[in-house]
C-alpha positions in Angstrom: -9.7 -14.7 241.2 -12.4 -16.5 239.4 -15.7 -14.8 238.7 -19.0 -16.2 237.3 -20.8 -15.2 234.2 -23.6 -13.7 236.3 -21.0 -11.4 237.7 -19.8 -10.7 234.2 -23.2 -9.4 233.2 -23.1 -6.9 236.0 -19.9 -5.2 234.9 -21.8 -2.2 233.4 -23.5 -1.5 236.8 -20.2 -1.9 238.6 -18.4 0.6 236.3 -21.1 3.2 237.2 -20.7 2.4 240.9 -16.9 2.8 240.9 -16.1 6.5 241.2 -12.8 6.5 239.4 -10.6 4.1 237.5 -7.1 4.3 239.0 -5.6 4.2 235.5 -7.5 7.1 234.3 -6.9 9.1 237.5 -3.2 8.6 237.3 -3.0 9.1 233.6 -0.9 6.0 233.1 -2.1 2.8 231.5 1.1 1.0 230.3 2.3 0.0 233.7 4.5 -2.8 232.2 6.5 -0.1 230.4 6.9 2.1 233.5 9.8 1.8 236.0 9.0 0.4 239.4 10.0 3.7 241.0 7.6 5.7 238.9 4.7 3.2 239.6 5.3 3.6 243.4 5.3 7.3 243.0 2.2 7.4 240.9 0.3 5.4 243.5 1.8 7.3 246.5 3.0 4.2 248.1 6.3 2.6 249.1 7.7 -0.9 249.7 6.7 -0.6 253.4 3.0 -0.7 252.3 0.0 1.4 252.9 -1.3 2.4 256.3 -4.6 1.1 257.6 -6.2 4.6 257.2 -5.1 4.9 253.6 -6.4 1.3 252.8 -9.8 2.2 254.3 -9.9 5.5 252.3 -9.0 3.7 249.0 -11.5 0.9 249.6 -14.2 3.5 250.1 -13.1 5.1 246.9 -12.6 2.2 244.6 -14.8 -0.5 246.2 -13.9 -4.1 246.9 -11.7 -6.2 244.7 -14.5 -8.2 243.2 -16.9 -8.3 240.3 -20.5 -7.9 241.7 -22.4 -11.2 241.8 -25.7 -10.9 240.0 -28.7 -12.6 241.4 -29.3 -16.0 240.0 -32.6 -16.7 238.2 -35.3 -17.6 240.6 -37.3 -20.8 240.1 -40.3 -18.7 239.1 -38.4 -16.8 236.4 -37.1 -20.1 235.0 -40.6 -21.5 235.0 -42.1 -18.5 233.1 -39.1 -18.6 230.7 -40.5 -21.9 229.4 -43.4 -20.1 227.8 -41.3 -18.3 225.3 -42.3 -20.6 222.4 -44.5 -19.7 219.4 -46.4 -23.0 219.7 -47.1 -22.2 223.3 -48.5 -18.8 222.2 -50.8 -20.6 219.8 -52.0 -23.0 222.5 -52.7 -20.2 224.9 -54.6 -18.4 222.1 -56.7 -21.5 221.5 -57.4 -21.8 225.2 -58.5 -18.2 225.3 -60.9 -18.7 222.4 -62.3 -21.9 223.9 -62.9 -20.0 227.2 -64.5 -17.1 225.3 -67.1 -19.3 223.7 -67.9 -21.1 227.0 -66.0 -24.3 226.4 -64.1 -24.2 229.8 -63.2 -27.9 229.6 -61.2 -27.5 226.4 -59.4 -24.4 227.8 -58.5 -26.3 231.0 -57.1 -29.3 229.1 -54.9 -27.0 226.9 -53.7 -25.1 229.9 -52.7 -28.3 231.7 -50.6 -29.3 228.6 -48.8 -25.9 228.7 -48.1 -26.1 232.4 -46.8 -29.6 232.2 -44.4 -28.6 229.4 -43.2 -25.7 231.6 -42.7 -27.9 234.6 -40.6 -30.4 232.6 -38.4 -27.7 231.3 -37.9 -26.0 234.7 -37.0 -29.4 236.3 -34.3 -30.1 233.7 -32.8 -26.6 233.9 -32.8 -26.8 237.7 -31.0 -30.2 237.7 -28.4 -28.8 235.3 -27.8 -25.8 237.6 -27.5 -28.0 240.7 -25.0 -30.3 238.9 -23.0 -27.3 237.8 -23.0 -25.8 241.4 -21.5 -29.1 242.6 -18.5 -28.4 240.3 -17.8 -24.9 241.8 -15.1 -24.6 244.4 -16.1 -22.0 246.9 -13.2 -20.7 249.0 -12.3 -17.3 250.5 -9.1 -16.5 248.6 -6.3 -15.1 250.7 -3.3 -13.0 249.7 -0.1 -11.7 251.5 0.4 -8.0 251.6 2.8 -5.6 253.3 1.1 -2.8 255.3 2.7 -0.4 257.6 6.0 -2.4 257.3 4.3 -5.6 258.4 3.4 -8.6 256.4 -0.2 -9.7 256.8 -2.6 -12.1 255.2 -6.0 -10.6 254.1 -9.0 -11.5 252.0 -8.3 -10.9 248.3 -11.4 -8.7 248.2 -9.7 -6.2 250.5 -6.9 -5.3 248.1 -6.7 -1.7 246.9 -4.7 0.1 244.3 -1.3 0.9 245.7 -1.2 -2.2 248.0 2.2 -4.1 248.1 1.5 -7.8 247.5 3.9 -10.7 248.1 3.7 -13.8 245.9 5.6 -17.1 246.0 5.4 -20.5 244.4 1.8 -21.8 244.7 0.2 -18.4 245.5 -2.8 -17.2 243.5 -2.6 -13.7 242.1 -5.6 -11.7 243.2 -5.2 -8.3 241.4 -3.2 -6.8 238.5 0.1 -5.6 239.8 3.5 -4.2 238.6 6.5 -6.2 239.8 9.1 -4.2 241.7 11.3 -7.0 243.1 11.6 -10.7 242.3 13.8 -13.8 242.5 13.3 -16.4 239.7 9.6 -15.7 239.7 7.5 -17.7 237.2 3.8 -17.4 236.8 1.3 -19.7 235.0 -1.0 -17.6 232.9 -2.8 -20.4 231.0 -6.2 -19.4 232.3 -5.8 -15.8 231.2 -3.7 -15.9 228.0 -3.6 -19.6 227.0 0.2 -19.8 227.4 0.9 -23.4 228.1 4.1 -22.9 230.1 4.8 -20.6 233.1 6.2 -17.2 232.2 9.4 -16.0 233.6 9.0 -12.5 235.1 11.3 -9.4 235.2 11.5 -6.0 236.7 13.0 -3.8 234.0 10.4 -1.9 231.9 9.5 -3.5 228.5 8.1 -2.2 225.2 4.7 -0.4 225.7 3.3 -2.2 222.7 3.9 -5.7 224.2 0.9 -8.0 224.0 -0.7 -9.1 227.2 1.0 -12.5 227.1 4.4 -10.8 226.7 4.1 -8.3 229.6 6.7 -10.0 231.8 6.8 -7.1 234.3 3.2 -7.7 235.3 1.2 -10.3 237.3 -2.5 -10.6 236.7 -5.6 -11.6 238.6 -6.7 -15.1 237.8 -3.1 -16.5 237.5 -0.8 -18.2 240.0 2.9 -18.4 240.7 4.7 -21.7 240.1 8.3 -20.8 241.1 10.3 -18.1 242.8 9.0 -15.1 244.6 8.1 -11.5 243.9 6.9 -8.2 245.3 4.5 -6.1 243.3 2.4 -2.9 243.6 -1.3 -3.3 242.8 -2.3 -1.2 239.8 -5.9 -2.4 239.2 -8.6 -4.2 241.2 -12.1 -5.5 240.5 -13.6 -4.5 237.2 -10.4 -2.6 236.1 -8.2 -5.7 236.0 -7.6 -7.6 232.8 -10.0 -10.2 234.1 -12.6 -7.4 234.5 -12.0 -6.2 231.0 -12.7 -9.7 229.7 -15.8 -9.7 231.8 -17.0 -6.6 230.0 -16.2 -8.1 226.7 -18.2 -11.2 227.6 -21.1 -9.0 228.6 -21.1 -7.5 225.0 -21.1 -11.0 223.5 -24.8 -11.9 223.8 -26.0 -15.4 223.2 -27.5 -16.1 219.8 -30.8 -17.8 219.2 -30.2 -21.5 218.7 -30.9 -23.2 215.3 -33.8 -25.2 216.9 -35.3 -22.0 218.3 -35.1 -20.4 214.9 -36.7 -23.4 213.2 -39.5 -23.6 215.8 -40.2 -19.9 215.4 -40.5 -20.3 211.6 -42.7 -23.4 212.1 -44.9 -21.6 214.6 -45.5 -18.8 212.1 -46.4 -21.2 209.4 -48.8 -23.0 211.7 -50.4 -19.7 212.8 -50.9 -18.7 209.2 -52.4 -22.0 208.4 -54.7 -21.9 211.5 -56.1 -18.5 210.6 -56.5 -19.5 206.9 -58.4 -22.6 207.9 -60.5 -20.6 210.4 -61.6 -18.4 207.6 -62.4 -21.3 205.3 -64.5 -22.9 208.0 -66.3 -19.6 208.6 -67.1 -19.3 204.9 -68.2 -23.0 204.6 -70.4 -22.7 207.7 -72.0 -19.5 206.5 -72.7 -21.0 203.1 -74.4 -23.9 204.8 -76.4 -21.6 206.9 -75.1 -23.0 210.2 -75.7 -21.0 213.4 -72.9 -18.8 214.6 -72.4 -20.8 217.7 -71.9 -24.0 215.6 -69.5 -22.2 213.3 -67.5 -21.0 216.3 -67.3 -24.5 217.8 -66.2 -26.0 214.5 -63.7 -23.3 214.0 -62.1 -23.8 217.5 -62.1 -27.5 216.8 -60.1 -27.2 213.7 -57.8 -24.6 215.2 -57.1 -27.0 218.1 -56.8 -29.9 215.6 -54.3 -28.0 213.5 -52.0 -27.0 216.4 -49.7 -29.9 217.3 -50.2 -29.6 221.1 -47.9 -32.4 221.8 -44.9 -30.9 220.0 -43.7 -28.5 222.8 -43.8 -31.4 225.3 -42.2 -33.8 222.8 -39.4 -31.3 222.1 -38.8 -30.8 225.8 -38.7 -34.5 226.5 -36.4 -35.2 223.6 -34.0 -32.6 224.8 -34.3 -33.8 228.4 -33.6 -37.4 227.3 -30.5 -36.0 225.5 -29.5 -34.3 228.6 -29.7 -37.4 230.6 -27.8 -39.5 228.1 -25.1 -36.8 227.9 -24.9 -36.7 231.7 -24.0 -40.4 231.7 -21.2 -39.5 229.3 -19.9 -36.8 231.6 -21.5 -33.7 230.0 -23.6 -31.4 232.0 -26.1 -29.3 229.9 -27.1 -26.0 231.3 -29.5 -25.1 228.5 -31.8 -27.7 227.0 -31.7 -26.3 223.4 -27.9 -26.5 223.5 -28.2 -30.3 223.0 -29.7 -29.8 219.6 -27.4 -26.9 218.7 -24.4 -29.2 219.1 -26.0 -31.6 216.6 -26.1 -28.7 214.1 -22.5 -27.7 214.7 -20.3 -27.3 211.6 -17.2 -25.8 213.2 -15.6 -26.5 216.6 -13.2 -23.8 217.7 -11.1 -25.6 220.4 -8.6 -24.3 222.8 -5.4 -26.3 222.9 -4.0 -26.2 226.4 -5.9 -28.6 228.6 -8.5 -29.4 225.9 -6.5 -31.0 223.1 -3.4 -31.4 225.2 -2.8 -32.6 228.7 -1.6 -29.2 230.1 1.5 -31.0 231.5 5.0 -30.7 230.0 6.6 -34.0 229.0 10.2 -34.7 227.9 9.8 -36.0 224.3 13.4 -36.0 222.9 17.0 -36.0 224.2 20.3 -35.3 222.5 23.6 -36.2 224.2 26.5 -34.0 223.1 29.7 -35.6 221.8 32.0 -36.4 224.7 29.2 -36.5 227.2 26.9 -39.3 228.4 23.2 -39.6 229.1 23.6 -40.0 232.8 25.6 -36.8 233.1 22.8 -35.0 231.1 20.1 -36.3 233.4 22.1 -35.5 236.5 22.4 -31.9 235.4 18.7 -31.8 234.6 17.9 -32.9 238.2 20.5 -30.8 240.1 19.8 -27.6 238.1 16.1 -27.7 238.9 14.0 -26.8 241.9 10.9 -28.9 241.3 9.8 -32.1 243.0 7.9 -34.9 241.3 4.5 -33.3 241.8 5.2 -29.6 242.6 7.0 -26.8 240.9 7.5 -25.5 237.4 6.0 -28.0 234.9 9.1 -27.7 232.7 11.3 -28.8 235.6 8.7 -31.5 236.7 9.1 -33.0 233.3 12.9 -33.3 233.8 12.4 -35.0 237.2 10.0 -37.5 235.6 12.4 -38.2 232.8 15.2 -38.9 235.3 13.1 -41.2 237.4 12.1 -43.1 234.2 15.8 -43.8 233.8 16.1 -45.2 237.3 17.6 -42.1 239.0 16.8 -41.6 242.7 16.3 -37.8 242.7 16.4 -37.4 246.4 19.6 -39.5 246.8 21.3 -37.6 243.9 20.5 -34.2 245.4 21.7 -35.4 248.9 25.0 -36.7 247.3 25.5 -33.4 245.4 24.3 -30.6 247.7 23.7 -27.2 246.3 26.1 -24.5 247.6 25.2 -21.5 245.5 23.1 -20.5 242.5 22.4 -17.8 239.9 18.6 -17.7 239.6 16.9 -17.8 236.3 17.4 -14.6 234.4 14.6 -13.9 232.0 16.8 -11.6 230.0 19.5 -14.3 229.4 17.0 -17.2 229.8 19.3 -19.4 231.8 20.3 -20.3 235.3 23.2 -22.0 237.1 23.7 -24.0 240.3 26.9 -24.8 242.1 27.2 -28.2 243.8 29.7 -30.1 246.0 30.0 -33.4 244.1 32.1 -36.5 244.9 34.5 -35.4 242.1 34.8 -31.8 243.3 32.9 -28.5 242.9 30.8 -28.3 239.7 28.4 -25.8 238.2 25.4 -27.0 236.2 23.8 -24.7 233.7 20.3 -24.9 232.2 18.5 -22.6 229.8 17.7 -21.7 226.3 20.1 -23.2 223.7 21.4 -19.9 222.5 22.2 -18.8 226.1 23.9 -22.0 227.1 25.9 -22.4 223.9 27.2 -18.9 224.3 28.9 -20.0 227.5 30.5 -23.2 226.1 34.2 -23.3 225.0 33.3 -25.3 221.9 30.2 -26.7 220.3 29.9 -29.6 217.9 28.6 -28.6 214.4 25.7 -31.1 214.7 24.2 -29.4 217.7 22.6 -26.7 215.6 20.7 -29.2 213.4 19.5 -31.0 216.5 18.0 -27.8 217.9 16.3 -27.1 214.5 14.8 -30.6 214.3 13.4 -30.3 217.8 12.0 -26.8 217.1 10.3 -28.1 214.0 8.5 -30.6 216.2 7.4 -27.7 218.3 9.5 -28.9 221.3 10.6 -26.5 223.9 14.4 -27.0 223.8 16.5 -26.8 226.9 20.3 -27.0 226.8 22.5 -28.3 229.7 26.2 -27.7 230.4 28.7 -28.3 233.2 31.6 -26.2 234.5 34.4 -27.8 236.5 34.9 -25.5 239.4 32.9 -22.8 241.3 30.7 -20.0 239.9 33.2 -17.3 240.4 30.6 -14.5 240.6 26.9 -13.8 240.6 26.4 -13.4 236.9 26.3 -16.0 234.2 28.7 -14.2 231.9 31.5 -15.1 234.3 31.2 -18.7 233.1 31.7 -17.8 229.4 34.3 -20.1 227.8 34.4 -22.5 230.8 31.3 -24.6 230.1 31.0 -28.0 228.4 27.8 -28.9 226.6 26.1 -32.0 228.0 23.1 -32.2 225.7 19.6 -31.1 224.9 16.2 -32.1 226.1 13.0 -31.2 224.2 9.7 -30.9 226.0 6.1 -30.6 224.8 2.6 -30.4 226.2 1.5 -33.8 224.7 -1.8 -34.2 222.9 -4.5 -36.2 224.7 -4.5 -39.8 223.4 -8.2 -39.7 222.5 -8.1 -36.3 220.8 -6.9 -37.6 217.4 -9.7 -40.1 217.2 -12.2 -37.4 218.2 -10.9 -35.1 215.5 -11.2 -37.8 212.9 -14.8 -38.4 214.0 -15.5 -34.7 213.6 -14.1 -34.8 210.1 -16.2 -37.8 209.2 -19.3 -36.0 210.5 -18.6 -33.0 208.3 -17.5 -30.8 211.2 -14.3 -28.8 210.9 -12.1 -28.6 214.0 -10.2 -25.4 214.4 -7.5 -24.7 217.1 -7.7 -21.3 218.8 -4.9 -21.0 221.3 -2.9 -18.4 223.2 0.2 -20.4 222.7 2.9 -19.9 220.1 2.1 -20.5 216.4 4.7 -23.1 215.8 3.7 -25.1 218.9 0.0 -24.9 218.1 0.5 -25.9 214.4 2.7 -28.9 215.3 0.0 -30.2 217.7 -2.7 -29.5 215.1 -0.8 -31.5 212.5 -0.3 -34.4 214.9 -4.1 -34.5 215.7 -5.2 -34.0 212.1 -6.7 -30.6 212.7 -4.2 -29.1 210.2 -3.8 -30.9 206.9 -1.9 -30.3 203.7 -2.3 -26.7 202.5 -3.5 -25.5 205.9 -1.7 -22.8 207.8 -1.5 -21.1 211.2 -1.6 -17.3 211.9 -1.0 -15.5 215.1 -2.7 -12.5 216.7 -0.5 -9.9 215.0 -1.3 -11.4 211.6 -4.9 -11.7 212.4 -5.0 -8.0 213.5 -3.5 -7.0 210.1 -6.3 -8.8 208.2 -9.5 -7.0 207.3 -12.8 -8.7 207.8 -13.0 -9.4 204.0 -9.5 -10.9 204.0 -10.2 -13.0 207.0 -13.4 -14.4 205.4 -11.4 -15.2 202.3 -8.7 -17.1 204.2 -10.9 -19.0 206.7 -10.9 -22.1 204.6 -7.1 -22.6 204.9 -6.5 -21.4 208.4 -6.4 -24.3 210.9 -4.7 -22.6 213.8 -5.2 -19.2 215.3 -2.3 -18.7 217.8 -1.3 -16.1 220.3 -4.8 -14.6 220.2 -6.4 -12.4 222.9 -10.0 -12.7 224.0 -11.3 -10.0 221.6 -9.7 -11.8 218.7 -11.4 -15.1 219.7 -14.7 -13.4 219.5 -13.8 -12.0 216.1 -13.0 -15.5 214.9 -16.3 -16.9 216.1 -18.1 -13.9 214.5 -16.3 -14.5 211.2 -17.5 -18.2 211.0 -21.0 -17.2 212.0 -21.1 -14.6 209.3 -20.6 -17.4 206.8 -23.6 -19.2 208.2 -21.6 -21.7 210.3 -22.9 -23.1 213.6 -20.0 -22.6 215.9 -19.1 -24.5 219.1 -16.4 -23.0 221.2 -14.5 -25.0 223.8 -12.4 -23.5 226.5 -11.3 -23.6 230.1 -9.8 -20.3 230.9 -11.0 -16.8 231.8 -9.7 -15.7 228.4 -12.2 -18.0 226.7 -15.3 -16.6 228.4 -16.3 -13.9 225.8 -16.1 -16.4 222.9 -18.0 -19.0 224.9 -20.8 -16.6 225.3 -20.7 -15.4 221.6 -20.6 -18.9 220.1 -23.7 -20.8 219.2 -22.9 -23.2 221.9 -20.1 -22.8 224.5 -18.4 -25.9 225.9 -16.3 -25.5 229.1 -14.0 -27.9 230.7 -15.3 -28.9 234.1 -12.1 -30.2 235.7 -9.4 -27.8 234.8 -11.8 -25.0 233.7 -12.3 -21.8 235.7 -15.6 -20.8 237.1 -15.8 -18.0 234.6 -15.6 -20.5 231.7 -18.2 -22.8 233.3 -20.6 -19.9 233.9 -20.2 -18.6 230.3 -20.8 -22.0 228.7 -24.0 -23.9 228.0 -22.4 -27.3 228.3 -19.7 -28.3 230.8 -17.6 -31.4 230.1 -16.7 -32.9 233.5 -13.8 -35.1 232.3 -12.2 -32.4 230.1 -12.0 -34.8 227.1 -12.4 -33.7 223.6 -14.1 -37.0 222.6 -16.9 -36.2 225.1 -17.7 -33.2 223.0 -17.9 -35.4 219.9 -20.2 -37.7 221.8 -22.4 -34.7 222.7 -22.5 -33.8 219.0 -23.7 -37.3 218.2 -26.4 -37.1 220.9 -27.5 -33.7 219.5 -28.0 -35.2 216.1 -30.0 -38.1 217.6 -32.2 -35.6 219.4 -32.9 -33.5 216.4 -33.7 -36.6 214.3 -36.2 -37.7 216.9 -37.8 -34.3 217.0 -38.3 -34.3 213.3 -39.9 -37.8 213.6 -42.3 -36.3 216.1 -43.0 -33.3 213.9 -43.8 -35.6 211.0 -46.1 -37.7 213.1 -48.0 -34.8 214.7 -48.4 -32.7 211.5 -49.7 -35.7 209.5 -52.4 -36.3 212.1 -53.2 -32.6 212.7 -53.7 -32.0 209.0 -55.8 -35.2 208.6 -58.1 -34.1 211.4 -58.7 -30.6 209.9 -59.3 -32.0 206.4 -61.7 -34.6 207.7 -63.7 -31.9 209.5 -63.6 -29.5 206.5 -64.6 -32.1 203.9 -67.4 -33.6 206.0 -68.9 -30.1 206.8 -68.6 -29.0 203.2 -70.3 -32.2 202.0 -73.2 -31.6 204.3 -72.4 -34.3 206.8 -72.4 -33.8 210.6 -69.0 -33.4 212.3 -67.1 -36.7 212.4 -65.6 -35.7 215.8 -66.7 -33.8 218.8 -64.4 -31.0 219.9 -63.6 -32.9 223.1 -62.7 -36.0 221.1 -60.2 -34.0 219.1 -58.6 -32.8 222.3 -58.5 -36.4 223.6 -56.8 -37.5 220.4 -54.3 -34.7 220.4 -53.3 -34.8 224.0 -53.8 -38.4 225.0 -53.8 -40.7 222.0 -50.9 -38.8 220.3 -49.2 -37.9 223.5 -48.6 -41.4 224.8 -46.7 -42.4 221.7 -45.2 -39.0 220.7 -43.3 -38.6 223.9 -42.0 -42.2 223.6 -41.1 -41.7 219.9 -38.6 -39.0 220.8 -36.8 -41.6 223.0 -35.8 -43.6 220.0 -32.2 -44.8 220.3 -29.5 -43.8 217.9 -29.4 -45.6 214.6 -25.6 -45.8 214.5 -24.7 -43.7 211.5 -25.5 -40.2 212.8 -21.8 -39.2 212.7 -21.4 -40.3 209.1 -24.1 -37.8 207.9 -23.2 -34.2 207.0 -24.3 -31.4 209.3 -27.8 -29.9 208.8 -27.9 -26.6 207.0 -28.9 -23.6 209.1 -31.9 -23.1 206.9 -33.1 -26.7 207.3 -36.8 -26.3 208.4 -38.6 -28.6 210.8 -40.7 -29.6 207.8 -38.3 -30.3 205.0 -39.2 -30.9 201.4 -38.8 -34.6 201.8 -41.1 -34.6 204.8 -43.7 -32.7 202.9 -43.6 -35.4 200.2 -44.1 -38.0 202.8 -47.0 -36.0 204.3 -48.5 -36.0 200.8 -48.9 -39.8 201.2 -49.5 -40.1 204.9 -52.2 -37.5 205.4 -54.4 -38.4 202.4 -54.3 -42.0 203.5 -55.4 -41.2 207.0 -58.2 -38.9 205.6 -59.3 -41.5 203.1 -59.5 -44.3 205.8 -61.2 -42.1 208.4 -63.6 -40.1 206.2 -64.4 -43.0 204.0 -65.4 -45.1 207.0 -67.6 -42.2 208.4 -69.4 -41.6 205.1 -70.0 -45.4 204.6 -71.4 -45.8 208.0 -73.6 -42.8 207.9 -75.0 -43.8 204.5 -75.6 -47.3 205.8 -78.0 -45.9 208.4 -75.7 -46.4 211.4 -76.8 -44.1 214.2 -74.7 -40.9 214.3 -73.3 -41.6 217.9 -72.0 -45.0 216.8 -70.5 -43.7 213.5 -68.8 -40.9 215.4 -67.4 -43.2 218.0 -66.1 -45.6 215.3 -64.5 -42.7 213.4 -63.0 -41.4 216.6 -61.5 -44.8 217.3 -60.4 -45.3 213.7 -58.4 -42.1 213.8 -56.6 -43.3 217.0 -55.7 -46.6 215.4 -54.5 -44.9 212.3 -52.1 -42.8 214.4 -50.7 -45.9 216.1 -49.9 -47.4 212.7 -48.5 -44.1 211.5 -46.1 -43.8 214.4 -44.4 -46.9 213.1 -44.1 -45.2 209.7 -42.2 -42.3 211.2 -39.4 -44.4 212.6 -37.5 -44.1 209.3 -37.9 -42.5 205.9 -36.8 -45.6 204.0 -36.4 -48.5 206.3 -39.3 -50.8 206.9 -41.1 -50.5 210.2 -40.6 -54.3 210.5 -36.8 -53.8 210.5 -37.1 -51.9 213.9 -37.6 -54.3 216.8 -40.2 -52.7 219.0 -38.3 -54.0 222.0 -35.4 -51.7 221.0 -37.6 -48.8 222.1 -39.5 -50.3 225.0 -40.9 -46.8 225.8 -42.7 -46.7 222.4 -44.1 -50.2 223.0 -45.3 -49.2 226.4 -46.9 -46.1 224.8 -48.8 -48.2 222.3 -50.1 -50.5 225.0 -51.2 -47.6 227.2 -52.8 -45.9 224.2 -54.9 -49.0 223.5 -56.0 -49.2 227.2 -56.9 -45.6 227.3 -59.0 -45.8 224.1 -60.8 -48.8 225.4 -61.6 -47.0 228.6 -63.0 -43.9 226.9 -65.2 -46.1 224.6 -66.4 -48.8 227.0 -66.3 -47.0 230.4 -69.7 -45.3 230.8 -68.7 -42.3 232.8 -65.9 -41.4 230.3 -68.2 -42.2 227.4 -70.7 -39.6 228.6 -68.0 -37.0 228.9 -66.4 -37.8 225.4 -69.7 -38.5 223.6 -68.9 -42.2 222.9 -70.9 -45.4 222.9 -69.6 -49.0 223.3 -68.7 -50.9 220.2 -69.0 -54.6 219.2 -65.9 -56.8 218.7 -66.5 -57.1 214.9 -66.6 -53.4 214.6 -63.3 -53.1 216.5 -61.7 -55.7 214.2 -63.0 -54.0 211.1 -61.6 -50.7 212.3 -58.2 -52.2 212.9 -58.1 -53.7 209.4 -59.1 -50.4 207.7 -56.6 -48.4 209.8 -53.7 -50.8 208.9 -53.9 -49.4 205.4 -51.9 -46.4 206.7 -49.0 -48.7 207.4 -49.2 -50.8 204.2 -49.4 -47.7 201.9 -46.3 -46.2 203.6 -44.5 -49.5 203.4 -45.1 -49.6 199.7 -43.7 -46.1 199.3 -40.6 -47.1 201.3 -40.1 -50.1 199.1 -40.2 -48.0 196.0 -37.8 -45.5 197.6 -35.3 -48.2 198.5 -35.4 -49.7 195.0 -34.7 -46.2 193.6 -31.7 -46.0 195.8 -30.4 -49.5 194.9 -27.3 -49.2 192.8 -27.3 -50.3 189.2 -25.2 -53.4 188.2 -23.0 -51.1 186.1 -21.0 -48.3 187.5 -22.0 -49.0 191.1 -22.3 -45.9 193.3 -23.1 -45.9 197.0 -26.6 -44.8 197.8 -27.1 -41.3 199.2 -27.9 -41.2 202.9 -31.3 -40.1 203.9 -31.6 -38.4 207.3 -34.0 -40.3 209.6 -37.2 -38.4 210.0 -36.6 -36.2 206.9 
């Protein structure tokens, strides 16, 4: 059964609710090592099944065979979750101060900004949840059970410990159960263990220390039968199944704070410190000038509001939302906005193999025809000694059917011409099977199985066969041997054929890598991201696929779960650089692998599709689930769901994450440059004995409207094309990097000089204060419009970016001009914002002065480019500079 992450998080409650765990009550946990008779006795049941009264009693005692579904987040809780942002806290504080001093209009405007930000975030998360819900396949799972000597079909949730369940090819397994009878039963456990091929089951007890993937006497919830049939006694239901244990492990793996959230927290603290420091400075300056307390309070709140980049939370939300929409077009559904940026910070991708890097379908990749045989005889044996059809059955046998059809064999006609008379089903102990057929040339027996089993039945074997088997094994192929016996079976055991068989040949199969996976891995390498394979498959198989795809390179190695268990945390940390494949690992070990990389400061993305991947998906910095072949548990645990199950879609998501973060840094640079300029203009003017260059309401207009119409559009800037050639950002990379601070040291003083210089000049020239204030207010707006062009790149000229490339930004500049014209020339707005109409010559002069902001920065960029230009001798490529840094 498939259970959601919300159910996962309710496991602790469920464990309290369940009165007793059947394993603890009975005192036996290693059911795979216990005989069928002992298991039946322990659960006080028989092959005739439980009675209706006993089923009811056990259901009352142990509960339903489910994991409790937790309530999904309400729309209201999602909405209030958007306020968990330090910059939002600062804005709310500024609104409270404004309200306290009687400036209700300022408080209302700030509150509107905060609410709009929350609405945008809620809308995006809601869309993601609805999209994910469309992927879920809701169906009431049924299962066959034997009760009171009758076979009945019941809801899977009604199963209880001690129930006798019946499984056959195509049936889903709904609880953990110990097999007591079977006939050639094979079960696909890829979703639970990562094993790429179905597992042949047996009845006889096995070693108690066997790993989960090797417990061939058990069937587990969340898996399904692919061939044969079986009868089993239920030993665990609900939270006590292996699936339930994984759910508990996922519950313990709490999501980490994303890199963006960490950077915003740090940035918010710095802004808060700066705001309080500037508030103290304004208080001292106002007191020294003998200003009234009310005036000091108004100037203080003006500078606090001016210092806080109100547009940043909205800009960040829009940037992430735009990334979400772009990713959705590339078949990636984002469930958490910040996960977009987290992917852009990723340094390690831990990828599952089966179904993610490979197709999760066996394919015949090599054949060997034994001396004295022919290829047609080999292919005939492969078809006749198989039960699969073209599209149903054991994937290993389906690959044989496909191979035969590729060689022009009519499978149906061949089977009709050679009807099966008898068979010896697959024996997991011997790893072989045989079928007897009436052929046009007489009775024949065809044998299929592991090479060692089939060769042991042959009268003679050519010396070259061994080397052929070794060569296929080195390529991580699953090798099947085929032989023929002239005559009948002569018994119901394979050893009766010993010495009578003639080897026909070998067929090697593999779960082939996805065609696009190698290109995606190479793109990861170029971007400075290290891909790692974490698989439940065998070490040799995983390593061969890893080498084919470029995940494993010279000097790299693979380790399996046993080897990993033997390593201490210190030894694992020391060997991480050379381990490319972690094979045969269980869910707890996957979490340990993720933790080991995170302990080194890596930002880890974990991909997966199975139930066994859920804990690591939760614990990783960003979990990426496969939407097609993935289980509901994996989808619920992940933050991003890839609907086409392609690894290259993950790489595209990484690229989009880098674009988003680059645009956020551009917005930060733009907003901080303006915010600091506003505060410095106010502080210097007041300290110099001049009246305030701006009214408080003008600062709010500037921060929320003038900046807003271009900031939101700035974060929609398209990719520049080289994002995946840059190295990943460090985890300690701040929103305001050292390079950005150097740029601010040029931008902010230029804006201050233009704005304050104009204000001083006009006041000293005898221009009425309302006119000078309106001109300064307008000049600041025009300076910002020029400065937004500066922020498109750290070194490339603003003229190298066609404005039509980002039509949103062009539209923002047009709207910004129209809004500024309306607030200056429209009388009702002029009264509200303390402005007066200006003359055309004044407007032209303001535009010329404000353009200095662009020309100064263009000069700085020119110098920077010349410094990066390689010298004629000993040419070296220029170092890349991150956009917005």
